[in-house]
C-alpha positions as CSV (number, residue, x, y, z in Angstrom):
1,X,-86.9,43.1,-45.4
2,X,-87.3,44.0,-48.6
3,X,-86.2,47.9,-49.5
4,X,-85.9,47.0,-53.5
5,X,-88.7,44.9,-54.9
6,X,-86.9,45.3,-58.2
7,X,-83.8,43.5,-58.2
8,X,-83.4,41.0,-55.2
9,X,-82.2,37.8,-53.6
10,X,-84.6,35.5,-51.8
11,X,-83.0,33.9,-48.5
12,X,-85.5,32.3,-47.3
13,X,-88.7,31.5,-48.6
14,X,-91.9,33.0,-46.3
15,X,-93.2,30.5,-44.1
16,X,-95.7,30.4,-41.0
17,X,-94.8,29.9,-38.1
18,X,-97.2,29.9,-34.4
19,X,-99.5,31.5,-36.1
20,X,-96.8,34.5,-37.5
21,X,-96.3,35.4,-40.9
22,X,-92.5,35.3,-41.4
23,X,-91.5,37.3,-44.5
24,X,-88.3,36.1,-46.5
25,X,-85.3,38.4,-46.2
26,X,-84.0,39.4,-49.2
27,X,-81.2,42.2,-50.3
28,X,-80.5,43.1,-53.8
29,X,-77.7,41.3,-55.5
30,X,-75.0,43.0,-57.1
31,X,-72.0,40.1,-57.1
32,X,-70.8,36.8,-56.0
33,X,-68.4,38.0,-53.7
34,X,-70.0,37.3,-50.7
35,X,-70.8,34.6,-49.0
36,X,-74.4,34.2,-47.4
37,X,-74.1,32.0,-43.8
38,X,-77.5,31.2,-42.7
39,X,-79.1,31.9,-39.3
40,X,-80.1,29.1,-37.6
41,X,-83.6,29.9,-35.7
42,X,-86.2,31.9,-36.3
43,X,-87.4,34.3,-33.5
44,X,-90.9,32.9,-33.1
45,X,-89.7,29.1,-32.7
46,X,-90.1,30.3,-29.0
47,X,-91.4,33.4,-28.9
48,X,-92.7,35.1,-25.4
49,X,-92.5,38.4,-24.2
50,X,-89.6,40.7,-25.7
51,X,-87.8,36.9,-26.3
52,X,-86.1,38.6,-29.5
53,X,-83.8,40.8,-27.2
54,X,-83.2,37.5,-24.4
55,X,-79.7,36.6,-25.1
56,X,-78.9,32.9,-26.3
57,X,-78.2,30.1,-23.6
58,X,-76.9,26.7,-24.2
59,X,-79.9,25.5,-22.3
60,X,-82.0,26.1,-24.9
61,X,-79.7,25.8,-27.3
62,X,-80.8,29.3,-29.2
63,X,-78.6,29.6,-32.1
64,X,-79.0,32.9,-33.5
65,X,-81.5,35.8,-32.7
66,X,-81.6,37.4,-36.0
67,X,-85.0,37.9,-38.0
68,X,-86.7,35.4,-39.8
69,X,-83.7,33.2,-40.2
70,X,-82.2,35.7,-42.5
71,X,-78.9,34.9,-44.0
72,X,-75.7,37.3,-43.4
73,X,-73.2,38.2,-45.6
74,X,-69.9,37.9,-44.7
75,X,-66.8,38.9,-47.6
76,X,-65.5,35.9,-49.2
77,X,-62.3,36.0,-48.2
78,X,-60.4,38.7,-45.8
79,X,-58.7,41.6,-46.9
80,X,-54.8,41.3,-45.9
81,X,-52.2,44.0,-46.1
82,X,-49.6,40.8,-47.1
83,X,-46.8,42.9,-44.9
84,X,-44.7,40.4,-43.3
85,X,-41.5,41.8,-41.0
86,X,-38.0,41.1,-41.8
87,X,-37.0,38.0,-40.8
88,X,-34.7,37.8,-37.3
89,X,-31.1,36.7,-36.0
90,X,-33.3,35.1,-33.1
91,X,-36.0,33.6,-35.7
92,X,-33.5,32.2,-37.6
93,X,-31.9,30.3,-34.3
94,X,-35.8,29.1,-33.8
95,X,-36.1,27.4,-37.3
96,X,-33.0,25.5,-36.4
97,X,-34.4,24.1,-32.7
98,X,-37.7,23.8,-34.7
99,X,-36.4,21.4,-37.1
100,X,-35.2,19.3,-34.0
101,X,-38.9,19.4,-32.7
102,X,-41.0,18.5,-35.9
103,X,-43.4,16.8,-33.9
104,X,-43.9,19.7,-31.2
105,X,-44.1,22.2,-34.2
106,X,-46.4,20.2,-35.4
107,X,-48.8,20.9,-32.5
108,X,-47.9,24.0,-31.7
109,X,-49.4,24.4,-35.7
110,X,-52.2,22.6,-35.0
111,X,-53.7,24.8,-32.2
112,X,-54.7,28.4,-32.4
113,X,-56.2,31.3,-29.9
114,X,-59.2,33.6,-30.5
115,X,-58.9,36.1,-27.8
116,X,-61.9,38.6,-26.9
117,X,-60.4,42.1,-26.2
118,X,-62.0,44.0,-23.5
119,X,-62.0,42.1,-20.5
120,X,-59.5,39.8,-21.6
121,X,-56.5,41.4,-22.8
122,X,-57.5,45.2,-21.7
123,X,-60.2,47.0,-19.7
124,X,-61.1,50.2,-21.5
125,X,-57.6,51.6,-22.5
126,X,-55.5,50.0,-19.4
127,X,-53.6,46.5,-20.0
128,X,-54.4,43.7,-17.7
129,X,-51.2,43.0,-16.9
130,X,-51.0,38.7,-17.7
131,X,-51.6,39.7,-21.4
132,X,-48.6,41.4,-22.0
133,X,-46.6,37.6,-21.2
134,X,-49.6,36.1,-23.7
135,X,-48.7,38.0,-26.3
136,X,-44.8,37.5,-25.8
137,X,-45.4,33.7,-25.4
138,X,-47.3,33.5,-28.5
139,X,-45.3,35.7,-30.8
140,X,-42.4,33.6,-30.3
141,X,-41.0,33.7,-26.9
142,X,-41.4,29.9,-25.7
143,X,-39.1,26.9,-25.7
144,X,-39.3,26.5,-29.5
145,X,-39.2,30.3,-30.5
146,X,-42.6,29.1,-33.0
147,X,-45.2,32.1,-33.1
148,X,-48.6,30.1,-32.0
149,X,-51.3,31.2,-34.3
150,X,-53.9,33.8,-32.9
151,X,-56.5,36.8,-33.7
152,X,-58.4,38.8,-31.7
153,X,-62.0,39.1,-31.9
154,X,-63.8,41.5,-30.6
155,X,-67.6,42.8,-30.4
156,X,-66.0,46.4,-29.8
157,X,-65.7,48.7,-33.3
158,X,-66.3,52.6,-34.3
159,X,-63.3,52.9,-36.0
160,X,-60.9,51.2,-39.0
161,X,-59.1,48.2,-38.2
162,X,-55.7,50.0,-39.0
163,X,-56.9,53.0,-36.4
164,X,-57.7,50.3,-33.3
165,X,-54.7,47.9,-34.2
166,X,-52.6,50.4,-34.0
167,X,-54.2,51.6,-30.4
168,X,-54.3,47.8,-29.2
169,X,-50.4,47.4,-30.1
170,X,-49.5,50.4,-27.7
171,X,-51.4,49.2,-25.6
172,X,-50.1,45.4,-25.1
173,X,-46.5,46.2,-26.0
174,X,-46.2,44.3,-28.6
175,X,-47.9,44.7,-33.0
176,X,-50.9,43.7,-33.7
177,X,-51.6,43.3,-37.9
178,X,-54.9,44.2,-39.1
179,X,-54.8,40.5,-40.5
180,X,-55.4,38.9,-37.6
181,X,-58.1,41.6,-36.6
182,X,-61.7,41.4,-36.9
183,X,-63.8,43.9,-35.1
184,X,-67.8,43.9,-34.9
185,X,-68.1,45.5,-38.0
186,X,-65.1,44.5,-39.7
187,X,-67.7,41.3,-41.7
188,X,-70.0,44.2,-42.4
189,X,-68.0,45.3,-45.3
190,X,-70.0,42.3,-47.4
191,X,-73.0,44.7,-47.6
192,X,-71.4,47.1,-49.6
193,X,-72.1,44.8,-52.3
194,X,-75.5,45.3,-51.2
195,X,-76.5,49.3,-50.3
196,X,-75.0,52.0,-51.7
197,X,-76.1,55.0,-49.6
198,X,-76.4,54.1,-45.7
199,X,-77.0,56.1,-42.3
200,X,-73.8,54.2,-39.9
201,X,-74.2,54.7,-36.1
202,X,-72.1,54.6,-33.2
203,X,-68.5,55.5,-32.2
204,X,-66.6,58.7,-31.2
205,X,-66.7,61.8,-33.1
206,X,-67.0,60.8,-37.4
207,X,-64.1,57.9,-36.9
208,X,-66.9,55.3,-38.1
209,X,-67.8,57.1,-41.1
210,X,-64.3,56.7,-42.3
211,X,-64.5,52.6,-41.1
212,X,-67.5,51.9,-44.0
213,X,-66.1,53.6,-46.6
214,X,-62.9,52.5,-46.4
215,X,-65.7,49.3,-46.7
216,X,-67.0,50.3,-50.1
217,X,-70.4,52.1,-49.3
218,X,-70.7,54.9,-51.8
219,X,-72.3,57.3,-49.4
220,X,-71.9,56.8,-45.9
221,X,-74.2,59.6,-44.0
222,X,-73.9,60.2,-39.7
223,X,-76.7,61.5,-37.6
224,X,-74.1,64.7,-37.3
225,X,-74.4,65.1,-41.1
226,X,-78.0,65.0,-40.5
227,X,-77.8,67.5,-38.0
228,X,-76.1,69.9,-39.4
229,X,-78.9,69.9,-42.6
230,X,-81.6,70.5,-40.0
231,X,-80.9,70.5,-35.9
232,X,-84.7,70.4,-35.1
233,X,-84.7,66.7,-36.6
234,X,-83.0,66.2,-32.6
235,X,-84.7,69.6,-30.8
236,X,-82.8,68.5,-27.3
237,X,-79.7,67.8,-29.3
238,X,-76.6,70.8,-29.2
239,X,-75.4,70.7,-32.2
240,X,-71.6,72.4,-31.8
241,X,-69.7,75.0,-34.3
242,X,-66.5,71.8,-33.7
243,X,-69.1,69.3,-34.4
244,X,-70.0,71.1,-37.7
245,X,-67.0,71.4,-39.0
246,X,-66.7,67.7,-40.1
247,X,-70.1,67.5,-40.7
248,X,-71.0,66.7,-44.4
249,X,-74.5,68.1,-45.1
250,X,-76.3,67.5,-48.1
251,X,-79.9,67.9,-49.4
252,X,-81.9,65.3,-47.1
253,X,-85.0,65.4,-48.5
254,X,-83.5,64.3,-51.6
255,X,-81.6,61.2,-50.6
256,X,-82.7,57.8,-50.7
257,X,-81.5,55.4,-47.8
258,X,-80.5,51.8,-48.2
259,X,-80.0,50.6,-44.8
260,X,-78.9,51.8,-41.5
261,X,-75.6,50.1,-40.1
262,X,-75.3,50.4,-36.1
263,X,-71.1,50.0,-36.3
264,X,-70.5,50.7,-32.3
265,X,-72.0,52.4,-29.2
266,X,-74.1,55.1,-29.6
267,X,-73.2,58.8,-28.0
268,X,-75.7,60.4,-28.4
269,X,-78.9,57.9,-28.2
270,X,-81.8,60.5,-28.4
271,X,-80.5,62.1,-31.7
272,X,-79.8,58.5,-33.2
273,X,-82.6,56.9,-31.9
274,X,-85.1,59.5,-33.2
275,X,-82.9,59.2,-36.4
276,X,-83.2,55.4,-36.9
277,X,-87.1,55.4,-36.2
278,X,-87.3,58.5,-38.8
279,X,-86.1,56.0,-41.5
280,X,-87.4,53.0,-40.5
281,X,-91.1,54.7,-40.2
282,X,-90.6,56.3,-43.8
283,X,-91.7,55.9,-47.6
284,X,-88.5,54.4,-49.3
285,X,-86.2,55.1,-46.8
286,X,-86.7,59.3,-47.3
287,X,-86.6,61.9,-44.5
288,X,-89.9,63.6,-44.0
289,X,-92.1,60.6,-45.5
290,X,-94.2,58.1,-43.9
291,X,-95.1,55.1,-45.2
292,X,-98.8,53.6,-45.6
293,X,-97.4,50.4,-43.9
294,X,-94.3,50.9,-42.4
295,X,-94.2,46.8,-41.3
296,X,-93.9,45.7,-45.1
297,X,-91.7,48.2,-46.1
298,X,-89.2,49.0,-43.0
299,X,-85.9,49.6,-43.9
300,X,-83.1,47.1,-43.6
301,X,-81.3,47.5,-40.0
302,X,-77.7,45.8,-39.4
303,X,-76.4,45.9,-35.6
304,X,-72.7,44.7,-35.6
305,X,-73.7,42.9,-32.4
306,X,-76.1,42.0,-29.8
307,X,-73.9,42.6,-26.2
308,X,-76.1,44.0,-23.5
309,X,-72.6,44.4,-21.1
310,X,-69.1,45.6,-21.5
311,X,-66.2,45.9,-19.1
312,X,-65.0,49.1,-18.8
313,X,-63.0,49.3,-15.8
314,X,-66.1,51.1,-13.8
315,X,-66.3,49.7,-9.9
316,X,-69.7,49.3,-9.8
317,X,-69.5,46.8,-12.9
318,X,-70.2,46.6,-16.7
319,X,-71.9,49.0,-18.4
320,X,-74.9,48.5,-21.1
321,X,-73.7,48.5,-24.5
322,X,-75.3,48.1,-28.2
323,X,-77.8,45.5,-27.2
324,X,-79.6,47.8,-25.2
325,X,-79.9,50.3,-27.6
326,X,-81.4,47.5,-30.4
327,X,-83.6,47.0,-27.4
328,X,-85.3,50.1,-27.1
329,X,-85.4,51.0,-31.0
330,X,-87.1,47.6,-30.7
331,X,-89.7,48.3,-27.8
332,X,-90.2,52.1,-29.8
333,X,-90.9,50.2,-33.0
334,X,-93.4,48.2,-30.8
335,X,-95.3,50.9,-29.4
336,X,-95.5,52.4,-33.0
337,X,-96.1,49.9,-35.1
338,X,-97.8,46.9,-33.6
339,X,-94.8,44.6,-35.3
340,X,-91.5,43.2,-34.4
341,X,-88.8,45.0,-35.6
342,X,-86.9,43.0,-38.3
343,X,-83.3,43.4,-37.8
344,X,-79.8,41.5,-38.4
345,X,-77.1,40.8,-36.0
346,X,-73.4,40.6,-36.8
347,X,-71.1,39.8,-34.0
348,X,-70.4,37.0,-31.7
349,X,-72.4,34.6,-30.8
350,X,-74.0,34.9,-34.6
351,X,-72.7,31.9,-36.8
352,X,-71.2,34.0,-39.9
353,X,-68.9,36.0,-37.5
354,X,-67.4,32.6,-36.9
355,X,-67.1,31.4,-40.5
356,X,-65.5,34.9,-40.9
357,X,-62.8,33.9,-38.3
358,X,-62.1,30.2,-39.7
359,X,-61.2,32.1,-42.5
360,X,-58.8,35.0,-41.2
361,X,-57.1,32.5,-39.1
362,X,-56.3,30.5,-42.4
363,X,-55.1,33.6,-43.7
364,X,-53.2,34.4,-40.9
365,X,-51.5,30.6,-40.8
366,X,-50.6,31.7,-44.5
367,X,-48.8,34.7,-43.2
368,X,-46.9,33.5,-40.2
369,X,-46.1,29.7,-41.4
370,X,-46.6,29.7,-45.2
371,X,-49.6,27.1,-44.8
372,X,-53.1,28.2,-45.7
373,X,-54.3,25.4,-43.2
374,X,-57.1,25.3,-40.4
375,X,-55.4,24.5,-36.7
376,X,-58.2,22.0,-35.2
377,X,-57.8,22.5,-32.0
378,X,-59.3,26.5,-31.5
379,X,-59.3,27.9,-28.1
380,X,-61.4,30.6,-27.5
381,X,-60.9,32.9,-24.4
382,X,-63.6,35.1,-23.2
383,X,-65.5,37.1,-20.7
384,X,-68.5,37.1,-21.3
385,X,-70.9,33.8,-21.3
386,X,-73.7,35.3,-23.7
387,X,-71.1,36.1,-26.6
388,X,-68.1,34.3,-26.4
389,X,-68.7,31.3,-24.9
390,X,-71.8,30.4,-26.0
391,X,-71.1,31.3,-29.5
392,X,-67.5,29.0,-28.7
393,X,-69.6,26.1,-27.7
394,X,-71.8,26.2,-30.1
395,X,-69.1,26.3,-32.9
396,X,-67.1,23.6,-31.4
397,X,-64.3,25.5,-30.4
398,X,-62.4,25.2,-26.8
399,X,-63.7,27.6,-24.7
400,X,-62.1,29.4,-21.7
401,X,-63.8,31.8,-19.6
402,X,-61.9,34.4,-17.5
403,X,-62.8,37.0,-14.6
404,X,-61.0,39.9,-15.4
405,X,-64.4,41.4,-17.2
406,X,-67.7,40.2,-17.6
407,X,-68.3,36.8,-15.9
408,X,-68.1,37.4,-12.0
409,X,-70.0,34.3,-11.4
410,X,-69.6,31.0,-9.6
411,X,-67.4,28.0,-10.6
412,X,-68.5,28.4,-14.3
413,X,-71.7,30.4,-15.9
414,X,-75.0,27.9,-15.4
415,X,-76.7,28.9,-18.7
416,X,-73.3,29.1,-21.3
417,X,-70.4,27.1,-19.2
418,X,-66.8,27.2,-20.7
419,X,-66.4,23.5,-21.7
420,X,-62.7,23.6,-21.2
421,X,-63.0,25.6,-18.0
422,X,-62.8,28.8,-16.2
423,X,-59.3,30.8,-15.0
424,X,-58.6,34.3,-13.2
425,X,-56.6,35.3,-16.1
426,X,-55.7,35.2,-20.3
427,X,-52.2,33.7,-19.3
428,X,-54.0,31.3,-17.0
429,X,-56.0,30.3,-19.9
430,X,-53.2,30.0,-22.5
431,X,-51.2,28.0,-19.9
432,X,-53.6,25.4,-19.5
433,X,-54.4,25.0,-23.5
434,X,-50.1,24.7,-23.9
435,X,-50.0,22.5,-21.8
436,X,-52.6,20.1,-23.0
437,X,-51.7,20.4,-26.7
438,X,-48.0,20.9,-26.1
439,X,-47.1,19.0,-22.9
440,X,-46.9,20.2,-19.5
441,X,-43.0,20.2,-19.6
442,X,-43.0,23.2,-22.4
443,X,-41.3,25.8,-21.2
444,X,-43.3,29.0,-22.0
445,X,-40.4,30.9,-21.9
446,X,-37.0,31.2,-25.0
447,X,-34.9,29.2,-23.4
448,X,-31.8,31.1,-25.2
449,X,-30.7,27.3,-26.1
450,X,-27.1,27.9,-28.7
451,X,-27.5,26.4,-32.2
452,X,-24.3,26.8,-33.6
453,X,-23.2,26.0,-37.0
454,X,-20.6,23.6,-37.3
455,X,-18.5,23.2,-40.3
456,X,-17.4,20.1,-42.1
457,X,-16.7,18.7,-44.9
458,X,-20.4,18.1,-46.1
459,X,-21.3,21.4,-45.6
460,X,-22.7,23.1,-42.3
461,X,-24.1,21.1,-39.9
462,X,-26.2,22.0,-36.7
463,X,-25.4,21.3,-33.2
464,X,-27.3,21.7,-30.1
465,X,-25.3,22.8,-27.0
466,X,-27.2,22.9,-23.9
């Protein structure tokens, strides 16, 4: 994947694998603001028919599905809002209780939760009832009144982080900070260091544009912008006047695209796939052109995640998501060129996403406890064995599988078993983890102990009244 032959950073030298030539993945080098995380395997190591599109499994120890061992860039550190709420009276009382229970406080700070969202905390726009109690407990409604660190790590996306957490805060009934939130394309902000003009695919309306621009991409183009320029590019698409009002058409005959970024689920498969294929086959990233050797000159394409299924509340089961869209693009590319599509994926279970999650957890610890440290005991709670669980297992986290989303199987998933257990709901998983780390007697409710300052000759002291 080498769109800029004159300005590049080699990630992995070309190598011969099972008779296939694996070209090195490369990107133009801009600055040192990013970290490049290596993928852990080549798709050619165990290639069979459509092997690139199969999900990973612990059984086969498949650690990555990215093309040719390509490195995945992530930001060197998350962008924090640094907004901290004022300390409440209960927080002050809790701090007195915590001073008397230092051992348990240390244990509470040495654990953290990473929650998937859809199928764990919510289903579509509907709250999973047990999730509200979980938020209350972790935000301080517990025996110590202590905030137990947690972040949200979702393969969803298509909006700015601020818009998504505002929506989630309303559903969950508790404030969620952008500082503790990672959606599938959040780490893709690192790519703004490498590419200027990008096609961004997916999401409702034009919301994905705002996210990409917030990341620093200079020229963000959506498929609807191209439709507004020339509707014949997707002849079976009806482009409404309402959509046209927000479109930003350009003279795309003279625009050179640097990369394709699939941020979220496509709302128009036919149009999005057509434009993606047009650009992949193009000469130098210009629409309306054809490369003499499209495999050698293929435009870089990135997918924010690879999930095949997502829980959306439909009674008939989970719905197809971006993984299915990616497979369609791969099949079209194979049919048109005879080659395998080079692509890079973010999201769970990619290593880069978990490395980024570490940085977010440490930064969130700094916000809530003024300690920029990484807790030792991380609990990943998810509903999808092929992303949440396999990724957590590979990264050495404690994995908890819940039955409120994609997973509806037996005692555990056979190929990607949760190593900490399977639970009916997220609340059951949190109770089990807290009992393990803080003891079975630890109360998941603020006990309202009265902590009174007692004045003495030496000054204020503390007395705990049961």
